[in-house]
matplotlib code that plots the C-alpha trace (Angstrom):
import matplotlib.pyplot as plt

x = [199.0, 200.0, 197.9, 197.7, 194.4, 193.8, 193.2, 189.9, 188.4, 185.0, 184.6, 180.6, 178.2, 176.9, 173.9, 174.4, 174.6, 177.7, 179.5, 179.3, 180.5, 183.3, 184.7, 184.1, 186.5, 189.0, 190.6, 188.1, 187.7, 184.2, 182.7, 181.3, 178.7, 177.1, 178.6, 181.2, 185.0, 186.6, 189.4, 192.0, 190.2, 190.0, 193.9, 194.7, 192.3, 194.2, 197.5, 196.5, 195.0, 195.1, 191.7, 189.7, 185.7, 184.3, 180.8, 179.9, 180.4, 183.8, 186.2, 188.8, 191.0, 194.4, 195.6, 194.2, 195.5, 198.8, 198.7, 197.8, 200.7, 202.1, 200.1, 196.6, 196.2, 192.4, 189.9, 186.5, 183.9, 180.5, 178.2, 178.2, 179.4, 182.8, 182.9, 184.2, 187.5, 190.2, 190.6, 193.5, 195.6, 194.9, 195.8, 199.1, 199.8, 199.1, 195.9, 192.9, 189.4, 186.2, 182.6, 178.9, 177.4, 173.9, 172.6, 170.4, 169.0, 165.4, 165.4, 166.5, 164.2, 161.2, 162.5, 162.4, 158.9, 157.9, 159.2, 157.6, 154.0, 154.4, 155.6, 152.9, 150.0, 151.0, 151.2, 153.3, 150.7, 147.8, 149.8, 150.7, 147.0, 145.8, 148.6, 147.3, 144.1, 143.4, 141.3, 137.8, 136.3, 136.3, 136.4, 136.2, 139.1, 141.3, 144.9, 144.6, 147.3, 148.7, 148.1, 151.0, 150.0, 150.4, 153.2, 156.5, 159.7, 163.0, 165.7, 168.9, 171.3, 169.6, 172.1, 170.8, 169.1, 167.7, 166.6, 164.6, 163.1, 161.8, 160.3, 158.3, 157.3, 155.9, 153.8, 152.3, 151.5, 154.2, 156.1, 159.6, 162.6, 166.2, 169.9, 172.6, 176.5, 175.6, 172.9, 171.5, 171.0, 167.5, 166.1, 166.8, 165.1, 162.2, 161.8, 161.8, 159.8, 162.2, 163.3, 166.6, 167.5, 171.1, 170.7, 169.9, 168.9, 166.2, 165.1, 164.9, 162.8, 160.1, 159.6, 156.9, 159.3, 162.9, 164.7, 168.3, 169.7, 173.4, 176.6, 178.4, 181.5, 183.5, 181.7, 178.3, 178.7, 176.0, 175.2, 171.7, 173.0, 170.9, 170.7, 169.5, 167.2, 165.8, 165.0, 162.4, 158.5, 156.9, 154.9, 157.7, 159.1, 162.5, 163.5, 167.1, 167.8, 171.5, 173.8, 173.1, 176.1, 174.5, 171.8, 172.9, 171.0, 170.9, 169.7, 166.6, 166.0, 165.8, 163.6, 161.4, 160.8, 160.1, 157.7, 159.8, 159.7, 156.5, 157.9, 160.9, 161.7, 165.1, 166.6, 170.3, 171.7, 174.6, 176.5, 173.4, 169.6, 169.3, 167.1, 164.6, 163.8, 162.3, 159.5, 158.4, 154.9, 155.8, 159.5, 159.4, 162.7, 163.9, 167.2, 168.8, 166.8, 167.1, 169.2, 167.8, 166.2, 167.0, 167.8, 169.5, 172.1, 173.0, 173.3, 175.8, 177.8, 177.9, 179.6, 181.8, 182.6, 183.2, 185.4, 187.5, 187.7, 188.5, 191.4, 193.0, 193.0, 194.8, 192.5, 191.3, 188.2, 185.0, 183.7, 187.2, 187.0, 189.4, 189.4, 188.7, 185.4, 184.7]
y = [118.4, 116.5, 113.6, 114.5, 116.1, 119.5, 121.9, 124.3, 126.9, 128.1, 131.1, 130.8, 127.7, 126.4, 123.9, 120.5, 118.6, 120.9, 120.8, 117.0, 116.7, 119.2, 117.2, 113.9, 115.1, 117.7, 118.6, 121.0, 123.6, 124.6, 127.7, 126.7, 129.4, 131.6, 134.7, 136.6, 136.0, 138.7, 140.4, 138.7, 135.4, 135.9, 136.7, 133.7, 131.2, 132.9, 131.9, 128.3, 126.9, 126.1, 126.7, 129.6, 129.4, 133.0, 134.4, 138.2, 139.1, 138.5, 141.6, 139.9, 142.9, 143.9, 144.0, 140.8, 138.8, 140.4, 138.5, 135.2, 132.6, 131.0, 128.0, 130.1, 129.0, 129.1, 131.6, 129.4, 132.0, 130.8, 133.4, 134.9, 138.3, 138.9, 142.8, 141.4, 140.3, 142.1, 139.8, 141.8, 141.7, 137.8, 137.0, 139.1, 136.8, 133.7, 133.1, 132.0, 133.2, 131.2, 132.2, 130.4, 132.2, 131.5, 129.4, 132.2, 133.6, 132.3, 132.8, 136.7, 137.1, 135.9, 138.1, 140.9, 140.5, 139.9, 143.2, 144.8, 143.4, 144.4, 147.8, 148.4, 146.5, 147.8, 144.2, 144.7, 147.6, 145.2, 142.4, 144.9, 146.1, 142.2, 141.4, 144.8, 143.6, 147.0, 146.0, 146.9, 145.5, 145.7, 149.6, 150.9, 153.2, 151.4, 150.9, 151.2, 150.5, 150.4, 147.7, 146.3, 144.9, 147.8, 149.3, 150.0, 148.2, 149.4, 146.6, 148.2, 145.1, 142.5, 139.5, 136.1, 137.4, 140.6, 138.3, 136.3, 139.3, 140.3, 136.7, 137.0, 140.8, 140.0, 137.2, 139.9, 142.1, 144.6, 146.5, 145.3, 147.8, 147.5, 149.4, 147.2, 147.7, 145.7, 145.4, 142.0, 140.1, 140.8, 137.5, 137.7, 141.3, 139.7, 136.8, 138.6, 141.5, 143.9, 147.5, 148.7, 152.2, 153.1, 156.1, 155.1, 158.9, 158.5, 155.1, 156.1, 159.4, 157.1, 154.2, 153.3, 150.6, 150.4, 147.0, 147.0, 143.9, 144.8, 143.7, 146.2, 147.2, 150.3, 151.8, 151.0, 152.5, 154.8, 154.1, 155.6, 158.5, 161.5, 163.0, 160.1, 159.6, 162.8, 161.9, 159.1, 160.2, 161.1, 157.8, 155.6, 152.6, 151.3, 147.8, 146.6, 142.8, 143.4, 145.1, 147.9, 150.4, 150.5, 153.1, 156.3, 155.4, 158.4, 160.3, 157.5, 158.0, 161.9, 161.6, 158.8, 161.4, 164.3, 162.1, 162.7, 158.9, 156.9, 153.8, 151.5, 147.5, 146.8, 143.4, 144.9, 148.1, 150.4, 149.1, 148.9, 149.9, 153.7, 153.6, 156.1, 153.6, 151.5, 153.9, 154.9, 153.0, 153.0, 151.2, 147.6, 146.1, 142.3, 141.3, 140.0, 137.0, 137.2, 133.8, 132.2, 128.9, 125.4, 124.4, 127.3, 127.4, 123.8, 124.3, 126.9, 124.7, 122.1, 124.7, 125.7, 121.9, 121.3, 124.4, 123.3, 119.9, 120.5, 122.5, 119.9, 117.6, 120.0, 122.1, 125.3, 126.0, 126.1, 129.3, 131.0, 134.7, 137.2, 140.7, 141.3, 140.2, 142.4]
z = [92.5, 95.4, 96.4, 99.9, 100.7, 100.3, 103.0, 102.4, 104.9, 104.8, 106.3, 106.9, 107.8, 104.4, 103.7, 105.3, 102.2, 101.0, 104.3, 104.3, 100.6, 101.6, 104.5, 102.5, 99.5, 101.6, 104.7, 105.6, 108.4, 108.9, 110.5, 114.2, 113.8, 111.4, 112.3, 109.9, 110.4, 111.9, 109.6, 111.9, 111.3, 107.5, 107.5, 109.7, 107.3, 104.2, 105.6, 106.8, 103.7, 100.1, 99.3, 100.9, 100.4, 101.4, 100.9, 100.2, 103.7, 103.6, 102.3, 100.4, 99.5, 98.8, 102.1, 103.2, 100.3, 100.9, 104.3, 102.7, 102.7, 99.7, 100.1, 99.4, 95.5, 95.2, 96.5, 95.3, 96.4, 97.4, 95.3, 91.9, 92.9, 93.4, 94.1, 97.7, 96.4, 94.7, 91.7, 90.3, 93.2, 93.6, 90.3, 90.8, 93.3, 91.8, 93.3, 91.3, 92.0, 91.2, 91.6, 91.5, 88.6, 87.2, 90.2, 91.6, 88.4, 88.6, 92.6, 92.6, 89.6, 91.8, 94.3, 92.0, 90.5, 94.4, 95.2, 92.2, 93.2, 97.0, 96.2, 93.7, 95.6, 98.9, 100.3, 103.3, 104.6, 104.2, 106.4, 108.9, 109.2, 109.4, 111.8, 114.3, 114.2, 112.8, 109.7, 110.0, 106.9, 103.1, 102.0, 98.3, 98.9, 101.2, 100.2, 96.6, 94.7, 91.2, 88.3, 87.3, 83.7, 81.3, 83.1, 81.7, 83.4, 83.1, 83.8, 84.3, 83.0, 80.9, 81.7, 83.1, 85.9, 83.9, 81.4, 83.9, 85.4, 81.6, 81.3, 84.5, 83.8, 80.6, 81.6, 84.1, 81.2, 82.0, 78.8, 79.2, 78.3, 79.4, 79.4, 78.9, 78.5, 75.4, 73.4, 73.1, 69.5, 67.9, 68.7, 72.2, 72.2, 70.1, 72.5, 75.8, 74.0, 75.3, 74.0, 74.0, 75.2, 74.8, 77.0, 80.3, 81.6, 78.4, 79.6, 83.3, 82.9, 81.2, 83.0, 85.7, 87.4, 87.7, 88.2, 89.1, 87.8, 87.0, 89.1, 91.3, 89.5, 89.8, 86.8, 88.4, 91.8, 92.3, 89.0, 89.9, 91.6, 92.8, 89.1, 87.6, 90.4, 90.0, 86.4, 87.2, 87.2, 90.8, 90.4, 89.5, 91.7, 91.7, 93.1, 93.6, 94.1, 92.8, 94.9, 97.3, 95.9, 92.6, 93.9, 95.9, 99.0, 101.1, 97.9, 97.4, 100.9, 100.9, 97.4, 98.9, 101.9, 99.6, 97.7, 94.7, 94.0, 94.3, 96.6, 96.5, 97.1, 98.5, 99.0, 98.9, 100.8, 100.6, 103.7, 105.9, 105.5, 106.1, 109.3, 107.8, 105.4, 107.8, 108.6, 105.1, 104.1, 100.6, 100.8, 101.2, 102.8, 102.5, 104.5, 101.4, 100.6, 96.7, 96.5, 99.7, 98.4, 99.6, 95.9, 95.3, 98.2, 97.4, 93.9, 94.7, 96.7, 94.3, 92.1, 94.6, 95.1, 91.0, 91.0, 93.8, 92.3, 88.9, 90.0, 92.4, 89.2, 87.6, 85.4, 84.9, 87.3, 85.2, 87.0, 87.2, 87.4, 85.5, 85.8, 82.1, 82.9, 85.8]

ax = plt.figure().add_subplot(projection="3d")
ax.plot(x, y, z, "-o")
ax.set_aspect("equal")
plt.show()
């Protein structure tokens, strides 16, 4: 590796401590504002740097990677998910890809639990009533929701985040169930008090709450499709803090409007939130806030820095992503 300073381009504004450290270590080009780069800007950036630091809002597909110059050798993603990056094409071009796994597990699990509570206990409706001044005082039958403890929670994807959700749900007295690509070890199931379902269909049909915590991959696209959503009990709710593409959003919207599902709490969306969702009182919508903590976002930046610095020192980035992992 040359002793000249690496050229690093960052596609979005990052927390100040992260940007300052990047500038100290590398020849870093920062984003002047927080708007996403256009495709043309992304292509230009990929042609002119050694390391590109994108975020989930940047689509790094085969076409864009094909426009990258020979100089680009590392895509150090700021975030755990890499479904917006064509990792296989990057590998074919000799470009390494890294991410920041594990940092946001607790933060995202907190938000999943918050959505479960908000949806079952109708918190946004109560908040709206207070903000509008419409509250006329306590009533025995007003805004009655559902008790959280004792309900069956089905977790779709029991990885780092799913396990963090399970621990929180157990503390609230929920019965934890899960479906995973691979069953966990017995000691892990015992520690979490989790029941494994080999059949996702069978689990979905029996749960009071579904929490989506699996990554978006080709095999999980619309995993919760119209057929599977129809298996849910009419009084069940679904929350999603993973990726919007895992749920068929249009099918979910239709079923919520028809009263076939009791409610939903969503922090992520397929392309964008269906406008009809905003009008539903039984739907809680958040603007992708799952990992939005000061601590988490700085830790993500520290992982980006470590991946770049390790690679610059001639070693494999500790969080390198390969197609077999997806």
